[in-house]
N, C-alpha and C positions, 0 to 999 in steps of 0.2 A: 478342761484344765484352766482356761482363761476366758472370761466373759466381760464384755463391755455392753452396757445398756443405756441408750439415749445420752451418750457422753457429749458434752459440749465444753468448750474452753474459750473464755473471753478474757482478753488482756486489757487493763486500764492504763492508759498512757498519761501519767500524772504531769509529765513535762509538757504535754500538749493539751492542757485545759481539761484533763479527765476524759479524753476521747477513749471510747471502748472499741476494741477490735475483736471481732469473732474469728477465731482460728479453726474451731471445730463446732459443728452443730448437729446434734441428734445422731451420733454414730453408734451403731450396735454391731457387735462382732463376737462370734463364738469360735474358739480355737480348741480343737481336741488334741489329745495326745497322739503323736505321730503325724501331725500336720505341719506343713511349712506354708504360711500364708504371706504372700508378697503384697505389700501396700503399693498401690499404683495411683497415678493421677498427676495433674500438672503441678508446676511450682505454685506454692501457696494453698494447696489443697489440704494441708495439715498433717502430712505423713509423719514428719519428725515430731510434731506436737503430740500426735496420738501415741507414738512410742514413748515419749516422756511422761505422758499421763499414765500409760500402762506400767511404767517403772516407778511412778510416784515422784518423779522430779517435779512435775507440774501437778497441782491439785485440780481435778476437773471442776469446772464451774457448775456443771449440771450432770445428772446421770450417776451411774454407779459402775465400778469395776471390781470384779471378784476373781479370786484365784484359788485353786485347790491347793491347800498347803499340807495335805496328808494323803495317806493311801486310800481313804474312804471318800466316796463321792460327796458325803456330807461335810467333809473337812474344808469348807470354803471360808476364806477370809475376804471381807469387803475392804479392798485397798483404800477406797475413797473415804472410809470411815475409820481408818486405823490411826493409832497414835504414832508419832515419829519412831519410837523404839520398836514398834511392831513392823513398820516399814523396813527398818534396818535389818531385822531378823528375817523378813521375807527375802530381802536381797541376798543375804548370806546363804540361805538354805533353799530358796524356791525360784527366784527370778534372776536370771543372768542378763547382762546387757553388754553389748559390744558397740561402743560409740565410733564415730568417724575418726576420732583422734585419740591417741594415747595420752592420758594424764599422768605423766611420769613423775615419780617422787624423786627429788634430788638425792643423788649419791646412793640410791638403792639399785643394786645390780639387776639386770634383766631376769636372771634365773630366780632370784628372791621375789621379784615383782610378780612373776607368773605363779609362783608357788603360794603366794600370800593368801588367796582365797581358801586353799586347803588348810593352811596353818590356822586360819581364823576359825575353822571348824574343829580344830583339835587334832588334825592329822600330824604325826611326828614330822619334824623338819626334814629328816632324811628321805622319808617316803614321799613327801610333797615335792622335794627337789628332784627325785627320780622321775616322777610323773611330769614335772615341768620340763625336764631335759628331753623326755620323749616327744613332747609336743613341739618344743622349739626345734628339735631335729627334723621332725616331720614337716614343719613349716619352713625349712631351709634357712633358719637363722644360724649364721656361722658360730661354731663353738667358741671361737676367740672373743665373741661379743658377750657371752653369757655372764661374765664377771664384771661387765661394764654397765654403767647407768645408761639408759636408752636415750637420754636427752640429746646426745650427739649422733645418734643413728640416722640413717636416711629415712625418708617418709615411709617407704615400703617396709623397711626393717622394723620401724616403730609400730606400724600397723600389724605386722605379724606377731610381735610381742603382745600387742593389745588383744588380738584374736586368741592367742594362747591363754592369756589371763582370763578372758571371758568364757572359754570353753572348759577349762581344767576342772571346775567344780561339778560339771555335768548337771546343771540345774534342770529341773523338770519343765521350766518355762524359760525360753531364750528369746531375747529381743536383739535384733541386728540392724544397725543404722549404717548402711553402705559399707559392709565389711571388706569389700574387695576394691574400694575406690582407688587406693594407692598402689595396687599390685600389678605385676606383669602377668602375662597369660599363664605361665607355668604355675605361679603361686595362686592365681585365681582358681585354677583346677584343683590344687591341693585344698584350698579353703572350701570349695564346693564339695569335695569328698568328705571333709570333716563335718560339714553341715548335714550331709546325707547320713553320716554315721550317727550323729546326735539325734536326728529325726527317727531313724530306724530303732534307736534305743528307747523311743517313746516320748521324746520331748515335744512340747507344743512350741512352735517357733513362729514369730512374727518378724518380718524384715522388710527393709527398703533396699532394693537392688536395681540401681539404674543401669547396670550392665545387663543387656537383654539376654545374652547367652547364659550368664550365671542364673538369672531369674528363671529362665525356662528350664534349666537343669535342676534347680533345688526346690522350686515352689510346687506344692501340690495343688494350689489354687491362688488366684489373685483376688484382692479386695480393693475395688476402685473407690477413691475418694474424690470429692468435688469441693471447690471453695464454697464456703457458706454464702447463701444469698445475701445476707446482711453482713457487710464487711466492717462497717464503722458507724458509730453513732456518738453524738456529743452526750456527755454526762449531764443529766438534768438535776 
């Protein structure tokens, strides 16, 4: 479903004389349908950078990333060679992403925010709202909040809205960046159940889970990362 081959990412710090920082170097990873791969490693190993490369937020400096975009094994799209409009289409239909923080749109109610990925695919508004309501209820988001914009919600409430939005479209590839970081034990369990449900339906999942209990529960295997040997170099 998802393949990274020899992926590297170098950042150029123009405000510091063009210094180049290696965040990733020669990372190769294959994730099959029905797997949940937990990225592990110390701070600075590049876990979040790799997730952002897999989602197309960062363009890999080296290597290639491919994702299966159809039912056939041959239907692979090389993300690192795709045009921006192709990346947008992949995010709509193939690659889901749950970030650490909700990027709330001002004045958009929580229910509409969660339903939006389905509406973007052409699902009727009423059907999308029903599915959004079921997810919000399962995630223990109080019904009285559904008609309100999430900007004033607590951190845990915002994160549960964020998770609902990321899961509702049932993408075949799902990227998770600390999905349970702001949650109490009860809601961590709910999210772990949802992740298990998604995996059993055949999604390929890559995630960062600093909560050890959650990681042990949802991950089918771990993928350790180490900081690159060459961290910085002056631009010549």
